C-alpha positions in Angstrom: 0.1 -0.3 0.2 1.1 3.5 -1.0 2.9 5.3 2.1 1.5 8.6 3.5 4.2 11.3 3.9 3.6 14.8 5.0 4.9 18.1 3.6 7.6 18.4 6.2 9.2 15.2 5.6 13.0 15.2 5.3 11.9 13.0 1.6 10.0 15.9 0.6 12.8 18.3 0.9 14.8 15.6 -1.2 12.6 15.6 -3.9 12.0 19.3 -3.7 15.8 19.7 -4.2 15.8 18.4 -7.6 14.5 21.0 -8.9 17.5 22.5 -9.1 20.7 21.8 -10.9 22.5 21.5 -7.9 20.2 19.2 -5.6 19.8 17.1 -9.0 23.8 16.5 -9.3 24.2 16.2 -5.5 21.5 13.7 -5.2 22.2 11.8 -8.5 19.0 11.7 -9.5 16.2 14.1 -11.4 12.4 14.1 -11.2 9.6 14.4 -13.8 6.0 15.3 -14.0 2.7 14.0 -15.3 1.4 10.4 -16.6 3.3 11.1 -20.2 6.8 11.5 -19.2 6.3 8.4 -17.0 5.0 6.1 -19.5 7.8 7.4 -22.0 10.7 6.9 -19.1 8.7 3.1 -18.7 8.9 2.2 -22.7 12.5 3.3 -22.7 13.6 1.3 -19.8 13.9 3.8 -17.0 14.1 2.4 -13.5 11.7 4.6 -11.6 13.1 4.7 -7.8 10.1 6.6 -6.5 6.7 8.2 -7.2 4.9 10.5 -5.4 0.9 10.8 -6.4 -2.3 13.0 -4.7 -4.6 10.5 -3.3 -6.9 10.9 -6.4 -4.5 10.2 -9.0 -3.3 7.2 -7.5 -7.0 6.0 -7.3 -7.6 6.2 -10.8 -4.1 5.1 -12.1 -3.9 1.5 -12.6 -0.5 2.2 -13.7 0.6 3.1 -10.2 -0.3 0.4 -8.6 0.4 -2.2 -10.9 4.1 -0.5 -10.2 3.6 -0.5 -7.1 2.8 -4.4 -6.8 6.2 -4.7 -8.8 7.8 -3.1 -6.0 8.5 0.7 -6.7 8.0 2.6 -3.8 5.2 4.7 -3.8 4.5 8.1 -1.3 0.9 9.5 -1.2 0.8 13.7 -1.0 -1.8 16.2 -0.4 -2.6 18.9 -3.1 -0.2 21.5 -1.1 2.7 18.7 -0.8 2.3 17.6 -4.8 2.5 21.8 -5.3 5.8 22.3 -3.1 7.5 19.4 -5.1 6.2 20.3 -8.5 8.2 22.5 -10.9 4.6 23.4 -12.7 2.0 26.2 -12.1 -0.7 23.6 -12.5 0.9 20.5 -11.2 -0.6 17.2 -12.5 -0.5 15.4 -9.2 1.9 12.7 -10.2 6.0 13.1 -9.8 8.8 10.6 -11.0 12.0 10.5 -9.5 14.7 8.3 -11.4 18.8 8.3 -11.8 20.7 10.8 -13.9 22.2 8.9 -16.4 25.6 10.8 -18.2 27.6 9.2 -21.0 30.9 9.9 -21.4 31.9 12.2 -23.9 33.3 9.2 -26.5 30.2 7.3 -25.7 28.1 10.2 -26.8 30.2 11.3 -29.9 31.0 7.8 -31.0 28.1 7.1 -33.6 27.4 8.9 -36.9 25.9 12.0 -36.0 26.6 13.8 -32.7 24.9 17.0 -31.7 26.9 19.4 -30.0 25.0 22.4 -27.8 27.8 24.7 -27.5 26.6 26.0 -23.5 23.5 27.2 -24.2 21.3 28.0 -21.1 17.9 28.2 -22.4 16.3 25.0 -21.4 12.9 25.4 -23.6 15.4 25.4 -26.9 17.7 22.8 -25.3 14.7 20.3 -24.6 13.5 21.3 -28.2 16.9 20.6 -29.5 17.1 17.1 -27.8 13.6 16.2 -29.1 15.2 17.2 -33.0 18.2 15.3 -32.2 16.1 11.9 -31.7 13.7 12.5 -34.6 16.8 13.2 -37.1 18.8 10.0 -35.9 21.3 11.7 -33.8 23.1 9.2 -32.0 24.3 10.9 -29.1 24.8 14.7 -27.8 27.1 16.6 -26.0 25.8 19.7 -23.7 28.7 22.5 -22.6 29.3 22.4 -19.2 28.6 25.8 -19.0 25.2 25.4 -20.5 21.9 24.3 -18.6 21.8 21.0 -16.5 20.3 18.2 -19.1 18.0 17.0 -16.4 16.6 20.5 -15.8 12.8 19.8 -15.3 12.1 22.2 -18.4 14.5 20.5 -20.7 13.0 17.2 -19.8 9.6 18.3 -20.5 10.5 19.7 -23.8 12.9 16.6 -24.8 9.6 14.4 -24.4 11.3 11.2 -23.8 14.7 12.0 -25.7 16.6 12.4 -22.3 15.6 8.9 -21.6 16.9 7.2 -25.0 19.8 9.4 -26.0 23.4 9.2 -24.6 24.3 12.5 -23.1 27.3 13.9 -22.1 28.8 17.5 -20.5 32.0 18.4 -21.0 34.2 21.1 -22.0 35.4 21.9 -25.5 39.1 20.3 -25.2 37.0 17.2 -24.1 35.4 16.6 -27.2 38.5 18.0 -29.2 40.5 15.0 -27.5 38.6 12.3 -27.8 40.5 9.0 -30.0 39.4 9.8 -33.4 37.3 13.0 -33.2 34.4 13.5 -35.5 34.7 16.2 -38.3 33.1 19.2 -36.5 30.4 21.7 -38.0 29.8 24.8 -36.1 26.7 26.0 -37.3 27.1 29.9 -37.6 25.6 33.0 -39.9 27.7 33.3 -42.9 28.8 29.6 -42.9 29.1 27.6 -45.9 25.7 25.9 -47.2 25.5 23.1 -44.9 24.0 21.3 -47.8 26.9 21.6 -49.1 29.5 20.7 -46.1 31.8 18.0 -46.3 30.8 15.1 -43.6 32.9 12.6 -42.2 32.1 8.7 -41.6 31.4 10.7 -38.0 30.2 14.2 -38.2 29.3 16.3 -35.0 27.4 19.5 -35.7 28.2 22.3 -32.7 24.9 24.6 -32.1 25.7 28.1 -30.3 23.8 30.8 -28.4 21.7 33.0 -31.0 23.6 36.3 -29.8 27.2 34.8 -28.6 27.5 32.3 -31.2 30.0 29.1 -30.4 32.1 30.8 -28.2 34.4 28.6 -26.8 33.8 25.8 -28.9 34.6 27.5 -32.2 38.4 27.2 -32.6 37.7 23.2 -32.6 35.4 23.3 -35.6 36.4 22.1 -39.0 34.3 24.5 -40.6 31.6 26.7 -40.0 28.0 26.2 -41.8 25.0 27.8 -42.2 21.5 27.9 -43.4 20.8 29.6 -46.5 17.8 32.2 -45.8 15.7 34.2 -48.5 13.8 36.2 -46.3 14.4 39.1 -44.4 15.2 37.6 -40.9 18.9 37.7 -40.2 19.2 34.7 -37.8 17.1 32.0 -36.4 16.8 31.2 -32.6 19.2 28.4 -31.3 16.0 25.3 -31.3 15.0 26.3 -35.0 18.2 26.7 -36.4 19.8 23.3 -34.7 16.5 21.5 -35.9 16.9 22.9 -39.6 20.3 22.0 -39.4 19.6 18.2 -38.3 17.2 17.7 -40.9 19.5 18.4 -43.6 22.2 16.1 -42.3 20.2 13.3 -41.7 18.5 13.9 -45.2 22.1 14.0 -46.7 23.4 11.1 -44.4 20.4 9.0 -46.0 20.3 9.8 -49.2 24.4 8.8 -49.1 23.5 5.4 -47.5 21.2 4.5 -50.1 23.6 5.2 -52.8 26.1 2.8 -51.7 
């Protein structure tokens, strides 16, 4: 039977800590909310350590009771406590806790196409880019150490399950360049070579930078700078849109090249 826990319990304080990058890193865990993300996590083989649910959600969810029967710890919380641990203005009454899983740089950059996020600090953009990365065949993601935490609640929500499945690494630029057999590194920048013509390697990494600050410390290690041709009056796209368009273009090129072999 689910355990009732109060707003002042130490356990609740620890779960609330997971809303911050510092707390998440210290505890080695992260939290995510709602039935949709819970289903994505389970479908991806993520082990759920704890679940926190209001009485009404618990009673209406056969999934929670099934997980509880299999050994997952389920804690009942009142509406006030649910709001206390939630990152949302309207809490869904369901929060799950799982372990953070970070890959090494070599693991994240081992496949055909790697996405590198050059210290992006907007969690909405990062979440969108992770979602696009999975959609367009990216095999791993390297996030700059100075950027947003990959397990920030808004990143997890925006990624719509991609954080559960993609290898994610956090690194400094030198860690990627120093990897054995580093990939061809394409930096996405205004004025760069048309991305549909850029030279690719057996392994290619696309570096997406900040809309205003650009690639920053990641630019010197880029093999080439590449861009998205635009015919309209806009001078630039935001990081999430530009990165998504570029990933689509690279994915199409790689698919055609594979078919031609």
